[in-house]
C-alpha positions, 0 to 999 in steps of 0.5 A: 428411486422415488424416495431419492427424488423426494429427498432432492425435492425436499432439499431444493428450496434450502439450496436455492435460498443460499447464504444471504449476501449484501453490498458492503459500502466502506466510507473512509474519512479523516478526523475532520470528516473529509472524504479520503480517496485512494485509501487501501480497503481490505475485507478479511477473511474474504480476500477482497481489496479495493481503493476508495474513490474521490468520495472516500467510498469502496463498494464490495458486492455479494458479501456473505452475511457474517463477521468480517474484519475491514482493514483500511490504510493510507499513507500519512494516516494510522491504519485501522482494523474494524470488526464488523458484522454484515447483515442481510440488507441490500446495502451495509455501510461502514464509516472508517475514520483515519487519524493523521500520523504524527512522527516522533524522531530524535525526541522531537514530536513533529507532523508529517508536513515538517518531516526533516528527511525531506530536506535532505533529498536534494543533498543526496541527489547532488551526490550522484549515488542512487537513482532519483525519480522527481515530482516532474517525472512522476507527473509525466508518467501519470501512473495508475499503480505505484509500480508503474512509476518504476517501470522505466528504471533499469535492472528492476524486477517486478513480481506479482503479489496480492493486489499488484506487484512488488519490486525486487533487485537482481543479484549475482551469486558468486559462489561455487556455482554461479547463478542469478537470484533476486533480493527484496529491497528495504522500503522506506516511506517518509523516513519510516521503515515499512516492514512487509509492505509492497510498492503497490500498497502505496497509492500512485497519487500519493507519491511525490518523489522516490530514491532507489539504491541498488546494493548495500554499499550505496544505501545512505546510513540513515536508510539502514537499520543498525548500520545494515541493509539487505541488498538495497533500498527504495525510499518513497516521499509522499505528498502528505509530508509537505515536500510539495510546498517546495518540491525537488526539481 
């Protein structure tokens, strides 16, 4: 008994010390050095996630010292993944610079502000196919998360995913046994297919307008891949594509 007590007392100081931790501050800026708010910041392999504030900063407390991968993304900018070794100091600061995306479409090299897909928003809306959410409606909804913008659209399902919600379309399975299921719509952002992205990975403040097409038959041909689509599409236009200079009504 005395020997066991002695061993516990000997081990106690090491256990009390624990693993050194730090507060990690991630500062997100653009190529000119201006702060970028509402950027998605993730710390792997810890599973931590936050959005940068108006000063471009995200704070993560009690981060264990050691090797980390910091992943930063924002609509309209090329994502960055930076390997970083946190230390034992009170605050570790990591500055991440995001470069603006430049699109290459049909042999033309253009900036997001000149994106040709934006010009066709009104033409598709006039055709009456699909559901359209206008800039005025998005402003009135004053959403904190992107998924909240779509809550008033009927026949959508919202499923929990890491960091928020994803949107699913309900489908009816007309097989030998009837039943219901759900399908993942294809997500397009500023005319580019966003593979594997969920709606809440987009900042609500970044969204200018949206188009929802339920069912493969209703999806415009330019929002299909090789003439095919799974079960529908959600098309997002962001404020960074320049459409807000002359926004759809």
